[in-house]
C-alpha positions in Angstrom: 0.0 0.0 0.0 1.0 3.6 -0.4 -0.1 7.1 0.4 1.7 10.0 -1.3 5.2 8.8 -1.9 5.3 6.7 1.2 5.2 2.9 1.2 3.1 1.4 3.9 3.8 -1.9 5.8 2.3 -3.4 9.0 0.1 -1.6 11.4 1.8 -0.4 14.6 -1.2 0.7 16.6 -4.9 1.5 16.3 -6.8 4.3 18.0 -10.4 5.4 18.1 -10.1 7.6 15.1 -6.8 6.6 13.4 -4.2 4.0 13.0 -0.4 4.1 12.7 1.6 2.0 10.3 5.2 1.5 9.7 6.3 3.2 6.4 9.2 4.0 4.3 10.2 7.2 2.5 11.9 6.1 -0.8 13.0 9.7 -1.7 15.1 10.1 1.5 15.6 6.4 2.2 14.4 6.4 5.9 11.8 4.6 7.9 8.8 6.6 9.0 5.6 6.2 11.0 2.4 7.2 9.0 -0.8 8.1 10.9 -3.9 7.5 8.8 -7.2 9.3 9.5 -10.8 8.6 8.3 -11.8 10.1 4.9 -14.4 12.4 6.5 -11.5 14.6 7.6 -10.7 15.3 4.0 -14.0 17.1 3.3 -15.0 20.8 3.7 -14.2 22.6 6.9 -12.7 19.4 8.5 -10.1 19.3 5.7 -9.1 22.9 6.5 -8.9 22.2 10.2 -6.8 19.1 9.7 -4.3 20.9 7.5 -4.2 23.9 9.8 -3.6 21.9 13.0 -1.0 19.7 11.3 1.0 22.8 10.2 1.1 24.1 13.7 2.2 20.7 15.1 4.8 20.5 12.4 6.5 23.6 13.7 7.4 21.9 17.0 11.0 20.9 17.5 12.2 19.3 20.7 14.3 16.2 21.5 11.4 14.7 23.5 8.7 15.3 20.8 8.1 13.0 17.9 9.0 15.1 14.8 6.3 15.6 12.2 7.9 15.3 8.7 5.0 15.7 6.3 1.3 15.7 5.9 -1.2 15.3 3.1 -4.4 13.8 1.8 -4.2 10.9 -0.6 -6.4 12.0 -3.5 -7.3 8.5 -4.7 -8.7 7.3 -1.4 -9.3 10.7 0.3 -7.2 9.5 3.3 -5.6 12.2 5.4 -2.2 11.3 6.8 0.7 12.5 8.9 4.2 11.3 8.4 6.2 11.2 11.6 9.7 10.3 12.8 9.9 6.5 13.3 11.0 5.7 16.9 12.0 2.3 18.0 10.3 2.4 21.3 7.7 1.0 23.6 4.5 3.0 24.7 4.6 3.8 28.4 1.3 2.0 29.0 3.0 -1.3 27.9 5.9 -0.5 30.2 3.5 0.0 33.1 1.9 -3.4 32.5 5.0 -4.8 34.2 4.5 -2.8 37.3 5.6 0.5 38.9 8.7 2.2 37.9 11.7 3.0 40.1 10.9 6.4 41.7 13.9 8.3 40.3 13.2 7.0 36.8 9.5 8.0 37.0 10.5 11.5 38.0 13.1 11.8 35.3 10.8 10.6 32.5 8.0 12.9 33.7 10.4 15.8 33.8 11.5 15.2 30.2 7.8 15.0 29.2 7.1 18.2 31.1 9.9 20.0 29.2 8.4 18.8 25.9 5.0 20.2 27.0 6.6 23.5 27.9 8.1 23.7 24.4 4.7 23.0 22.8 2.9 25.4 25.1 5.3 28.2 24.3 4.2 27.8 20.6 0.6 27.8 21.6 0.1 24.0 21.1 -2.0 22.2 23.7 -1.5 18.4 23.6 -5.0 17.6 24.8 -4.5 13.8 25.2 -1.5 13.2 27.5 -1.6 9.6 28.6 0.9 6.6 28.8 -0.1 5.4 25.3 1.2 8.7 23.8 4.5 8.6 25.6 7.1 6.4 23.9 10.2 5.1 25.7 13.0 4.5 23.3 15.4 1.6 23.3 18.0 3.7 25.1 15.5 5.0 27.7 14.6 8.4 26.3 11.1 9.9 26.3 9.3 10.8 23.1 5.8 12.4 23.2 3.6 11.8 20.3 0.1 13.0 19.0 0.5 16.6 19.9 -2.7 18.4 19.1 -4.1 15.2 17.4 -7.1 15.1 19.7 -8.3 18.2 18.0 -7.3 17.0 14.5 -9.2 13.9 14.9 -12.5 15.3 16.1 -15.4 14.9 13.7 -17.6 17.9 14.4 -17.0 21.6 13.8 -17.9 22.6 17.4 -16.0 22.1 20.6 -16.1 18.6 21.9 -15.0 18.5 25.6 -14.7 14.7 25.8 -11.7 13.9 23.7 -9.0 11.6 24.9 -8.9 8.9 27.6 -11.3 9.3 30.6 -8.8 8.3 33.3 -6.5 11.2 32.3 -9.2 13.9 31.7 -8.9 17.2 33.6 -11.9 18.8 35.4 -12.2 21.6 32.8 -12.3 19.0 30.0 -15.1 17.2 31.7 -17.1 20.4 32.3 -16.6 21.6 28.7 -14.6 24.7 29.7 -11.6 26.0 27.8 -8.4 24.1 28.2 -4.8 25.5 28.3 -1.3 24.4 29.3 -2.4 23.6 32.8 -4.8 21.0 31.5 -1.9 19.0 30.1 -0.1 19.4 33.4 -3.1 17.8 35.2 -3.0 14.8 32.8 0.7 14.4 33.2 0.3 14.4 36.9 -2.1 11.5 36.6 0.5 9.7 34.5 3.2 10.4 37.1 1.0 9.2 40.0 0.4 5.9 38.1 4.0 5.4 37.3 5.0 5.7 41.0 2.0 4.0 42.7 0.8 1.5 40.1 -2.8 2.9 40.3 -4.6 5.8 38.7 -5.8 8.5 41.1 -9.4 8.7 39.8 -10.0 5.1 38.9 -13.7 3.9 38.8 -15.8 1.3 37.1 -17.7 3.6 34.8 -17.3 6.8 32.8 -19.6 8.7 35.2 -17.7 7.3 38.1 -14.3 8.5 36.7 -15.8 12.0 36.0 -17.2 12.3 39.4 -14.0 11.4 41.1 -12.0 13.8 38.9 -14.4 16.6 39.8 -14.8 16.0 43.5 -12.5 13.3 45.0 -9.3 14.0 46.9 -6.3 12.0 45.8 -4.7 9.5 48.2 -1.2 10.6 48.9 1.4 8.6 46.9 3.5 8.2 50.1 0.6 6.3 51.7 0.7 3.8 48.9 4.5 3.7 48.5 6.4 4.1 51.8 9.7 4.9 50.0 8.2 8.0 48.3 9.5 11.3 49.9 6.8 13.5 51.5 7.7 16.4 49.2 6.5 14.4 46.2 3.0 14.5 47.6 3.1 18.3 47.3 4.0 18.1 43.6 1.2 15.6 42.8 -1.3 17.7 44.8 -0.3 20.8 42.8 -0.6 19.0 39.4 -4.0 17.5 40.3 -5.6 20.6 41.8 -9.2 20.9 40.5 -8.9 24.7 40.0 -6.6 25.5 37.1 -5.7 28.8 38.6 -4.2 27.0 41.7 -2.5 24.3 39.6 1.1 23.8 38.8 1.6 26.7 36.3 4.0 25.2 33.7 5.9 22.2 32.5 9.1 24.1 33.2 8.2 24.4 36.9 7.2 20.8 37.1 10.5 19.7 35.6 12.4 21.9 38.1 10.6 20.1 40.9 11.2 16.6 39.6 14.8 16.7 38.5 16.2 16.8 42.0 14.1 13.8 43.0 15.3 12.0 39.9 18.9 12.4 41.1 18.4 11.1 44.6 17.5 7.7 46.1 14.1 7.5 47.7 14.2 6.4 51.3 11.6 5.2 53.8 10.6 8.4 55.7 10.8 8.3 59.5 8.0 9.6 61.6 8.4 13.3 62.1 6.4 16.5 62.6 4.9 17.7 59.3 6.8 20.6 57.8 5.3 24.1 57.7 3.6 25.0 54.5 5.9 26.3 51.8 5.7 27.5 48.2 6.5 25.2 45.4 9.6 27.3 44.5 10.8 27.1 48.1 10.5 23.3 47.9 12.3 23.2 44.6 15.2 25.2 46.1 15.5 22.9 49.1 15.5 19.8 46.9 18.1 21.3 44.6 20.4 22.0 47.5 20.0 18.5 48.9 20.4 16.7 45.6 
């Protein structure tokens, strides 16, 4: 099979509105990953939206973001497609099937993902679907985020659809149909980090309504209560990422990375019983962690 000049081989993954296949670019002589969308995105306003969003995503350049090489619409079949960097890696959701990650590794991988989000947010691109399946771990242990902005590219209607993505990683404003911004991605990444460290999702439930209710109203069990080796300061970071009110949430991917890198460089120890520390700002906590790393 072929779209444009690209040869297509086996399917690598299938999503709700697209599938990714391994491809080859004969002009340059390199392997690629080709994401194929339904033909209805090639018509009318949807076509313009697809091309517009793809152009924006194609401007992103960061070592932790999958590079978008090309885009197009195969005229014979009216199949919209994106041509991306081919990465020999494993989606994080498959990594997590084997259990929790070592605490420093979880912090390091999340910090890299946070920096990738920061780079995208600075260009006005909101990911909109941060989840383990969209985080690739390369063979040499590097993080690559994929599907930037693709939740918006894949939507079928011309209006705003708040329920795009995977329910377990939705933020409150997404559920309520309110505008999303950079802090929405931070919420979803906080859910991923919590899952990496504890082995459970913070808002797990048996139904869509149950998940939404928990996201909107339930307090999160402290990670240190589920994993005794997690330092208490980590609970502050998670709490700031998963705050219901975006105005009170961790403000940026850059700040989240600053908070996590010191934890990625130290060994987690089982905390002793001690008096709870006085409240402090996130920046104060970051400074203390940096000095002790």
